[in-house]
VOKOLLUM-509746 format. One record per atom (N, C-alpha, C): chain; atom name; residue number from 1; residue in one letter; x, y, z. Coordinates in pm, whole numbers. Layout:
<vexmis>
   unit   site   pos   code       xx       yy       zz
      A     CA   NUM      A        X        Y        Z
...
</vexmis>
This chain:
<vexmis>
   unit   site   pos   code       xx       yy       zz
      A      N     1      M     6557    23511    14772
      A     CA     1      M     6587    23497    14631
      A      C     1      M     6492    23588    14552
      A      N     2      E     6545    23662    14455
      A     CA     2      E     6463    23752    14374
      A      C     2      E     6383    23674    14271
      A      N     3      Q     6275    23735    14223
      A     CA     3      Q     6185    23668    14130
      A      C     3      Q     6258    23621    14004
      A      N     4      E     6346    23702    13951
      A     CA     4      E     6419    23665    13830
      A      C     4      E     6504    23540    13854
      A      N     5      Q     6567    23534    13971
      A     CA     5      Q     6649    23417    14005
      A      C     5      Q     6561    23294    14027
      A      N     6      I     6445    23315    14090
      A     CA     6      I     6350    23204    14109
      A      C     6      I     6309    23148    13973
      A      N     7      D     6276    23238    13880
      A     CA     7      D     6235    23193    13746
      A      C     7      D     6345    23111    13679
      A      N     8      K     6469    23158    13688
      A     CA     8      K     6581    23086    13626
      A      C     8      K     6597    22948    13689
      A      N     9      E     6584    22940    13820
      A     CA     9      E     6598    22812    13889
      A      C     9      E     6483    22718    13853
      A      N    10      I     6362    22773    13840
      A     CA    10      I     6248    22690    13799
      A      C    10      I     6275    22632    13660
      A      N    11      F     6319    22717    13566
      A     CA    11      F     6351    22668    13432
      A      C    11      F     6457    22559    13437
      A      N    12      R     6561    22580    13515
      A     CA    12      R     6670    22483    13524
      A      C    12      R     6618    22349    13575
      A      N    13      L     6539    22353    13682
      A     CA    13      L     6488    22230    13742
      A      C    13      L     6390    22158    13649
      A      N    14      V     6307    22235    13580
      A     CA    14      V     6210    22174    13488
      A      C    14      V     6282    22112    13368
      A      N    15      E     6388    22177    13321
      A     CA    15      E     6467    22119    13211
      A      C    15      E     6530    21987    13253
      A      N    16      Q     6579    21981    13376
      A     CA    16      Q     6642    21859    13428
      A      C    16      Q     6541    21747    13446
      A      N    17      K     6421    21786    13493
      A     CA    17      K     6319    21686    13524
      A      C    17      K     6182    21743    13484
      A      N    18      P     6142    21724    13356
      A     CA    18      P     6017    21783    13307
      A      C    18      P     5892    21745    13387
      A      N    19      E     5892    21630    13452
      A     CA    19      E     5773    21586    13528
      A      C    19      E     5773    21635    13673
      A      N    20      I     5865    21723    13709
      A     CA    20      I     5876    21771    13847
      A      C    20      I     5746    21839    13891
      A      N    21      T     5707    21816    14014
      A     CA    21      T     5583    21874    14066
      A      C    21      T     5612    22009    14131
      A      N    22      N     5505    22085    14151
      A     CA    22      N     5518    22215    14220
      A      C    22      N     5574    22195    14361
      A      N    23      Q     5531    22089    14425
      A     CA    23      Q     5577    22061    14561
      A      C    23      Q     5728    22034    14561
      A      N    24      E     5775    21957    14464
      A     CA    24      E     5919    21929    14455
      A      C    24      E     5998    22055    14423
      A      N    25      L     5944    22138    14334
      A     CA    25      L     6009    22266    14302
      A      C    25      L     6020    22352    14427
      A      N    26      A     5911    22362    14501
      A     CA    26      A     5909    22444    14623
      A      C    26      A     6013    22393    14723
      A      N    27      R     6018    22266    14739
      A     CA    27      R     6114    22207    14834
      A      C    27      R     6258    22233    14788
      A      N    28      S     6285    22215    14660
      A     CA    28      S     6420    22236    14606
      A      C    28      S     6465    22381    14617
      A      N    29      L     6370    22473    14601
      A     CA    29      L     6404    22616    14603
      A      C    29      L     6385    22678    14741
      A      N    30      A     6333    22602    14835
      A     CA    30      A     6307    22650    14972
      A      C    30      A     6215    22772    14971
      A      N    31      I     6109    22762    14891
      A     CA    31      I     6008    22868    14886
      A      C    31      I     5871    22802    14895
      A      N    32      P     5768    22881    14932
      A     CA    32      P     5633    22824    14943
      A      C    32      P     5581    22773    14807
      A      N    33      E     5501    22670    14813
      A     CA    33      E     5446    22611    14691
      A      C    33      E     5358    22711    14615
      A      N    34      N     5287    22799    14688
      A     CA    34      N     5202    22897    14619
      A      C    34      N     5286    22996    14537
      A      N    35      V     5409    23024    14580
      A     CA    35      V     5499    23112    14504
      A      C    35      V     5541    23041    14375
      A      N    36      V     5570    22913    14383
      A     CA    36      V     5605    22834    14264
      A      C    36      V     5488    22837    14166
      A      N    37      K     5369    22813    14216
      A     CA    37      K     5250    22811    14131
      A      C    37      K     5231    22947    14061
      A      N    38      E     5246    23056    14136
      A     CA    38      E     5230    23191    14080
      A      C    38      E     5336    23217    13973
      A      N    39      R     5461    23181    13998
      A     CA    39      R     5570    23204    13902
      A      C    39      R     5545    23122    13775
      A      N    40      L     5500    22999    13790
      A     CA    40      L     5472    22916    13673
      A      C    40      L     5357    22974    13589
      A      N    41      Q     5255    23027    13656
      A     CA    41      Q     5144    23089    13584
      A      C    41      Q     5193    23211    13506
      A      N    42      R     5276    23293    13571
      A     CA    42      R     5329    23412    13502
      A      C    42      R     5416    23373    13384
      A      N    43      L     5497    23271    13401
      A     CA    43      L     5587    23229    13295
      A      C    43      L     5512    23168    13176
      A      N    44      S     5395    23111    13202
      A     CA    44      S     5320    23047    13094
      A      C    44      S     5214    23139    13033
      A      N    45      D     5199    23260    13084
      A     CA    45      D     5102    23355    13029
      A      C    45      D     5159    23417    12902
      A      N    46      T     5096    23388    12789
      A     CA    46      T     5149    23436    12661
      A      C    46      T     5087    23568    12614
      A      N    47      R     4998    23624    12694
      A     CA    47      R     4939    23752    12656
      A      C    47      R     5046    23862    12660
      A      N    48      Q     5025    23966    12581
      A     CA    48      Q     5117    24080    12587
      A      C    48      Q     5097    24151    12721
      A      N    49      K     5209    24188    12781
      A     CA    49      K     5204    24248    12914
      A      C    49      K     5225    24399    12906
      A      N    50      I     5136    24471    12974
      A     CA    50      I     5143    24617    12979
      A      C    50      I     5164    24659    13124
      A      N    51      L     5264    24743    13145
      A     CA    51      L     5285    24805    13276
      A      C    51      L     5228    24945    13271
      A      N    52      I     5130    24972    13357
      A     CA    52      I     5074    25106    13370
      A      C    52      I     5136    25170    13493
      A      N    53      V     5196    25288    13475
      A     CA    53      V     5257    25360    13586
      A      C    53      V     5181    25490    13605
      A      N    54      D     5106    25498    13714
      A     CA    54      D     5025    25617    13741
      A      C    54      D     4994    25621    13889
      A      N    55      D     5007    25738    13950
      A     CA    55      D     4978    25751    14093
      A      C    55      D     4832    25788    14118
      A      N    56      E     4755    25813    14012
      A     CA    56      E     4613    25843    14026
      A      C    56      E     4537    25711    14014
      A      N    57      L     4492    25659    14126
      A     CA    57      L     4429    25528    14132
      A      C    57      L     4308    25516    14039
      A      N    58      D     4225    25619    14032
      A     CA    58      D     4106    25613    13946
      A      C    58      D     4143    25593    13800
      A      N    59      A     4241    25669    13754
      A     CA    59      A     4285    25658    13614
      A      C    59      A     4346    25521    13588
      A      N    60      L     4425    25475    13682
      A     CA    60      L     4494    25347    13668
      A      C    60      L     4394    25232    13659
      A      N    61      I     4297    25230    13747
      A     CA    61      I     4200    25120    13751
      A      C    61      I     4115    25118    13625
      A      N    62      A     4069    25235    13580
      A     CA    62      A     3986    25241    13460
      A      C    62      A     4063    25192    13337
      A      N    63      L     4187    25236    13322
      A     CA    63      L     4268    25195    13209
      A      C    63      L     4302    25046    13218
      A      N    64      K     4333    25000    13337
      A     CA    64      K     4365    24858    13357
      A      C    64      K     4248    24770    13315
      A      N    65      R     4128    24803    13359
      A     CA    65      R     4009    24724    13325
      A      C    65      R     3985    24723    13174
      A      N    66      A     4001    24840    13112
      A     CA    66      A     3979    24849    12968
      A      C    66      A     4079    24762    12890
      A      N    67      L     4203    24761    12934
      A     CA    67      L     4306    24683    12865
      A      C    67      L     4292    24534    12894
      A      N    68      E     4254    24500    13016
      A     CA    68      E     4230    24359    13049
      A      C    68      E     4114    24303    12968
      A      N    69      S     4014    24387    12940
      A     CA    69      S     3901    24340    12860
      A      C    69      S     3943    24311    12716
      A      N    70      D     4057    24368    12674
      A     CA    70      D     4115    24338    12541
      A      C    70      D     4219    24226    12550
      A      N    71      N     4219    24154    12661
      A     CA    71      N     4303    24037    12684
      A      C    71      N     4452    24068    12698
      A      N    72      Y     4486    24185    12750
      A     CA    72      Y     4624    24215    12785
      A      C    72      Y     4647    24172    12930
      A      N    73      N     4767    24134    12960
      A     CA    73      N     4809    24107    13097
      A      C    73      N     4859    24241    13151
      A      N    74      V     4790    24297    13249
      A     CA    74      V     4822    24431    13296
      A      C    74      V     4876    24426    13439
      A      N    75      V     4989    24492    13458
      A     CA    75      V     5047    24511    13591
      A      C    75      V     5059    24660    13613
      A      N    76      E     5071    24700    13740
      A     CA    76      E     5074    24844    13765
      A      C    76      E     5180    24881    13868
      A      N    77      A     5216    25010    13862
      A     CA    77      A     5307    25070    13959
      A      C    77      A     5256    25211    13986
      A      N    78      A     5276    25258    14110
      A     CA    78      A     5222    25389    14149
      A      C    78      A     5328    25497    14162
      A      N    79      D     5456    25462    14143
      A     CA    79      D     5562    25563    14150
      A      C    79      D     5677    25523    14060
      A      N    80      G     5769    25615    14038
      A     CA    80      G     5879    25592    13946
      A      C    80      G     5973    25480    13984
      A      N    81      L     6010    25472    14111
      A     CA    81      L     6102    25366    14154
      A      C    81      L     6038    25228    14139
      A      N    82      S     5911    25218    14176
      A     CA    82      S     5839    25090    14159
      A      C    82      S     5830    25053    14010
      A      N    83      A     5814    25153    13925
      A     CA    83      A     5805    25128    13781
      A      C    83      A     5933    25062    13730
      A      N    84      I     6047    25114    13770
      A     CA    84      I     6175    25057    13726
      A      C    84      I     6189    24914    13776
      A      N    85      K     6152    24890    13900
      A     CA    85      K     6159    24754    13955
      A      C    85      K     6066    24660    13879
      A      N    86      K     5946    24707    13849
      A     CA    86      K     5848    24623    13778
      A      C    86      K     5895    24590    13636
      A      N    87      V     5959    24686    13570
      A     CA    87      V     6010    24656    13436
      A      C    87      V     6110    24541    13445
      A      N    88      K     6192    24543    13548
      A     CA    88      K     6295    24439    13563
      A      C    88      K     6237    24304    13603
      A      N    89      T     6134    24304    13687
      A     CA    89      T     6078    24177    13735
      A      C    89      T     5966    24123    13646
      A      N    90      E     5887    24211    13589
      A     CA    90      E     5769    24170    13512
      A      C    90      E     5795    24158    13362
      A      N    91      K     5898    24223    13312
      A     CA    91      K     5934    24219    13170
      A      C    91      K     5814    24254    13080
      A      N    92      P     5760    24376    13095
      A     CA    92      P     5644    24412    13014
      A      C    92      P     5681    24430    12866
      A      N    93      D     5581    24416    12780
      A     CA    93      D     5599    24440    12637
      A      C    93      D     5593    24588    12606
      A      N    94      I     5527    24665    12695
      A     CA    94      I     5513    24809    12676
      A      C    94      I     5486    24873    12813
      A      N    95      V     5526    24999    12826
      A     CA    95      V     5503    25074    12950
      A      C    95      V     5420    25198    12918
      A      N    96      L     5311    25216    12991
      A     CA    96      L     5232    25339    12984
      A      C    96      L     5273    25420    13106
      A      N    97      L     5339    25532    13084
      A     CA    97      L     5410    25603    13189
      A      C    97      L     5358    25745    13210
      A      N    98      D     5300    25768    13327
      A     CA    98      D     5260    25904    13365
      A      C    98      D     5386    25984    13391
      A      N    99      L     5381    26114    13367
      A     CA    99      L     5499    26198    13391
      A      C    99      L     5511    26244    13535
      A      N   100      M     5399    26283    13593
      A     CA   100      M     5403    26339    13729
      A      C   100      M     5382    26228    13830
      A      N   101      L     5494    26179    13885
      A     CA   101      L     5493    26066    13977
      A      C   101      L     5570    26098    14103
      A      N   102      P     5536    26031    14215
      A     CA   102      P     5619    26044    14335
      A      C   102      P     5753    25972    14316
      A      N   103      E     5847    26000    14402
      A     CA   103      E     5982    25942    14400
      A      C   103      E     6064    26003    14288
      A      N   104      I     6049    25949    14167
      A     CA   104      I     6114    26008    14050
      A      C   104      I     6009    26023    13941
      A      N   105      D     6019    26130    13861
      A     CA   105      D     5915    26155    13761
      A      C   105      D     5930    26065    13638
      A      N   106      G     5831    26071    13552
      A     CA   106      G     5828    25986    13433
      A      C   106      G     5943    26012    13338
      A      N   107      F     5988    26138    13328
      A     CA   107      F     6103    26168    13243
      A      C   107      F     6225    26089    13290
      A      N   108      E     6248    26089    13422
      A     CA   108      E     6364    26019    13477
      A      C   108      E     6350    25867    13461
      A      N   109      V     6230    25815    13479
      A     CA   109      V     6206    25671    13458
      A      C   109      V     6240    25636    13314
      A      N   110      C     6188    25714    13221
      A     CA   110      C     6213    25691    13079
      A      C   110      C     6363    25697    13051
      A      N   111      N     6429    25798    13104
      A     CA   111      N     6572    25815    13082
      A      C   111      N     6651    25694    13134
      A      N   112      R     6618    25648    13254
      A     CA   112      R     6690    25533    13312
      A      C   112      R     6667    25406    13231
      A      N   113      L     6543    25384    13189
      A     CA   113      L     6514    25262    13113
      A      C   113      L     6580    25266    12975
      A      N   114      K     6574    25380    12910
      A     CA   114      K     6630    25391    12775
      A      C   114      K     6783    25395    12778
      A      N   115      S     6842    25423    12894
      A     CA   115      S     6988    25423    12908
      A      C   115      S     7042    25284    12942
      A      N   116      D     6955    25193    12979
      A     CA   116      D     6995    25060    13020
      A      C   116      D     6985    24964    12900
      A      N   117      P     7096    24904    12859
      A     CA   117      P     7093    24815    12743
      A      C   117      P     6994    24699    12755
      A      N   118      L     6963    24656    12877
      A     CA   118      L     6869    24546    12895
      A      C   118      L     6724    24587    12873
      A      N   119      Y     6694    24716    12889
      A     CA   119      Y     6553    24759    12885
      A      C   119      Y     6525    24869    12784
      A      N   120      K     6626    24913    12709
      A     CA   120      K     6605    25023    12616
      A      C   120      K     6509    24987    12502
      A      N   121      H     6491    24858    12477
      A     CA   121      H     6401    24812    12371
      A      C   121      H     6254    24817    12413
      A      N   122      V     6226    24831    12542
      A     CA   122      V     6087    24830    12590
      A      C   122      V     6019    24960    12549
      A      N   123      P     5913    24952    12468
      A     CA   123      P     5845    25073    12424
      A      C   123      P     5777    25145    12541
      A      N   124      I     5777    25278    12534
      A     CA   124      I     5715    25360    12637
      A      C   124      I     5620    25459    12571
      A      N   125      I     5497    25463    12622
      A     CA   125      I     5402    25567    12585
      A      C   125      I     5383    25654    12708
      A      N   126      M     5415    25781    12694
      A     CA   126      M     5398    25873    12806
      A      C   126      M     5254    25922    12809
      A      N   127      L     5195    25917    12928
      A     CA   127      L     5058    25964    12951
      A      C   127      L     5066    26078    13051
      A      N   128      T     5014    26193    13013
      A     CA   128      T     5027    26305    13105
      A      C   128      T     4927    26415    13077
      A      N   129      A     4905    26496    13179
      A     CA   129      A     4821    26614    13164
      A      C   129      A     4904    26730    13108
      A      N   130      K     5036    26712    13103
      A     CA   130      K     5125    26816    13051
      A      C   130      K     5122    26813    12899
      A      N   131      G     5045    26903    12841
      A     CA   131      G     5027    26904    12696
      A      C   131      G     5112    27005    12623
      A      N   132      E     5203    27070    12692
      A     CA   132      E     5288    27170    12627
      A      C   132      E     5379    27103    12527
      A      N   133      I     5405    27170    12416
      A     CA   133      I     5488    27113    12310
      A      C   133      I     5629    27080    12361
      A      N   134      N     5683    27163    12451
      A     CA   134      N     5818    27137    12505
      A      C   134      N     5822    27006    12584
      A      N   135      D     5715    26976    12657
      A     CA   135      D     5707    26850    12731
      A      C   135      D     5704    26732    12635
      A      N   136      K     5626    26746    12529
      A     CA   136      K     5618    26639    12428
      A      C   136      K     5754    26615    12365
      A      N   137      I     5820    26723    12328
      A     CA   137      I     5952    26712    12265
      A      C   137      I     6050    26645    12361
      A      N   138      E     6050    26688    12487
      A     CA   138      E     6141    26628    12585
      A      C   138      E     6117    26478    12600
      A      N   139      G     5991    26439    12607
      A     CA   139      G     5957    26297    12620
      A      C   139      G     6003    26215    12501
      A      N   140      I     5979    26265    12382
      A     CA   140      I     6019    26194    12261
      A      C   140      I     6172    26189    12250
      A      N   141      E     6238    26299    12283
      A     CA   141      E     6385    26302    12278
      A      C   141      E     6448    26206    12379
      A      N   142      M     6380    26180    12491
      A     CA   142      M     6432    26085    12589
      A      C   142      M     6413    25941    12545
      A      N   143      G     6336    25922    12441
      A     CA   143      G     6320    25786    12390
      A      C   143      G     6179    25732    12396
      A      N   144      A     6084    25810    12445
      A     CA   144      A     5945    25763    12446
      A      C   144      A     5899    25736    12303
      A      N   145      D     5819    25634    12286
      A     CA   145      D     5772    25596    12154
      A      C   145      D     5646    25672    12113
      A      N   146      D     5576    25726    12212
      A     CA   146      D     5456    25805    12184
      A      C   146      D     5427    25889    12308
      A      N   147      Y     5340    25987    12292
      A     CA   147      Y     5309    26081    12398
      A      C   147      Y     5161    26113    12387
      A      N   148      V     5083    26082    12491
      A     CA   148      V     4939    26102    12489
      A      C   148      V     4899    26194    12604
      A      N   149      V     4819    26296    12571
      A     CA   149      V     4777    26393    12672
      A      C   149      V     4645    26349    12734
      A      N   150      K     4640    26355    12869
      A     CA   150      K     4518    26325    12944
      A      C   150      K     4427    26447    12940
      A      N   151      P     4298    26429    12947
      A     CA   151      P     4227    26301    12938
      A      C   151      P     4233    26250    12795
      A      N   152      F     4240    26119    12780
      A     CA   152      F     4250    26059    12648
      A      C   152      F     4129    25972    12623
      A      N   153      N     4106    25944    12497
      A     CA   153      N     3999    25856    12454
      A      C   153      N     4051    25712    12464
      A      N   154      L     3976    25623    12526
      A     CA   154      L     4020    25484    12543
      A      C   154      L     4049    25414    12410
      A      N   155      N     3965    25439    12310
      A     CA   155      N     3988    25376    12180
      A      C   155      N     4119    25427    12118
      A      N   156      E     4147    25556    12138
      A     CA   156      E     4272    25610    12084
      A      C   156      E     4392    25547    12153
      A      N   157      I     4390    25537    12286
      A     CA   157      I     4505    25481    12356
      A      C   157      I     4523    25334    12320
      A      N   158      K     4414    25260    12306
      A     CA   158      K     4424    25119    12265
      A      C   158      K     4487    25107    12126
      A      N   159      T     4448    25195    12035
      A     CA   159      T     4503    25194    11900
      A      C   159      T     4651    25230    11902
      A      N   160      R     4689    25328    11983
      A     CA   160      R     4830    25367    11993
      A      C   160      R     4914    25252    12052
      A      N   161      I     4858    25183    12151
      A     CA   161      I     4928    25068    12210
      A      C   161      I     4953    24962    12103
      A      N   162      K     4849    24929    12026
      A     CA   162      K     4863    24828    11920
      A      C   162      K     4969    24871    11818
      A      N   163      M     4968    25000    11782
      A     CA   163      M     5063    25051    11684
      A      C   163      M     5207    25040    11736
      A      N   164      V     5229    25081    11860
      A     CA   164      V     5364    25078    11917
      A      C   164      V     5411    24932    11934
      A      N   165      L     5322    24845    11980
      A     CA   165      L     5358    24703    11994
      A      C   165      L     5392    24641    11858
      A      N   166      R     5315    24675    11756
      A     CA   166      R     5340    24623    11622
      A      C   166      R     5478    24669    11572
      A      N   167      R     5508    24799    11593
      A     CA   167      R     5639    24852    11554
      A      C   167      R     5753    24783    11628
      A      N   168      A     5731    24755    11756
      A     CA   168      A     5835    24693    11839
      A      C   168      A     5863    24549    11796
      A      N   169      Q     5763    24483    11739
      A     CA   169      Q     5781    24343    11698
      A      C   169      Q     5849    24332    11562
      A      N   170      D     5846    24438    11484
      A     CA   170      D     5909    24435    11349
      A      C   170      D     6059    24436    11357
</vexmis>
């Protein structure tokens, strides 16, 4: 059973019986109790969720730590295909998307997400070393909400994230 289906079943069972235990949920869904516990924690986390997509581990870890220190719930993906899957399973509030990725590049990830009616509303900030004006134009035309050239200042990226999230909530 996929995570999205597990979540729906958990909601259904909890609505039917609000006092249901994790053990009863696990038994009803035929999944381990620790999976039920993890899904419930994710479902009850009210922090804004950021998906960072970058194949450079050093950059990813540094940015993740900085954003977690600002109380964001941060998840990560290291390639384009994983990014698309994570958007569908994790339902992030915003995606920080590197352009140069294995599997499929950031432009294609952006294009696929913005073409899908279920995910086109998810804001995307492109992060890349490609600072050419044509790259910026292409990213914005594909639907990216902002475009930041690496290396970037952490305070600047945090401010841009807040700005894009604020716009998305209006």
